[in-house]
C-alpha positions, 0 to 999 in steps of 0.5 A: 536755523532760524535764519532759514525760516520765513517768518511773516509779521502777525497782523491780526493778533493783540496782546492786552492786559485786563484788570479782573476780579479774582475770587481766590484773592478777593482783589482786582488783578491784571491778566494778560490775554492774546486776542485772535482778530483774524478771520480764521483759526490760528494754530500751534500758538506759542507765547514767550514772556519776560520782563526787565527793569534797569537792575532786575529781570523776571524768569522767561516763561513759555506758554502753549495756547494750542489753536485759537478760533477767530475772534476769541481770546485766551489768557496767557498769564496773571501778571504780578503788581510788582512787575508792572514797573518793568518792561514786559515783552510777549513774543507770539508765534503761530501758524495760519494757512501753512505760514509761520507768523511772529510778532513781539508785543511790549508793555512799557514800564508803568503802561499797565494801569487803569488810566491807559485802558480802552474798550476790548470788545472780544473780552467785553471789558476795558484793558491796555493794549501792548505796543 
């Protein structure tokens, strides 16, 4: 049972959205990344994503990112322009030092936009950091 599991709050990871040039579509698209800012490897990284608005919602998607080295980023997903007006949620779970960590990250509706970008050093790019 989930209530029997001792979850720790994930403090050294971030979810960010970065606008990048897509050679296949010859356009700038938003990609969502998980960044490991911890000083150690995080293991068995799982991410569950979903989006919702007042009257619509997206499918719930699950990603297994495997292990992540310290100070690295892994792409979670490409995010469609149509769902940038949704509230988009990313639930991140992983193991580190034999403990289970979990945290919920949220991009509010319309938060993912060029006006909200800031420097993301691990990706050497600008992006939007989820709350």
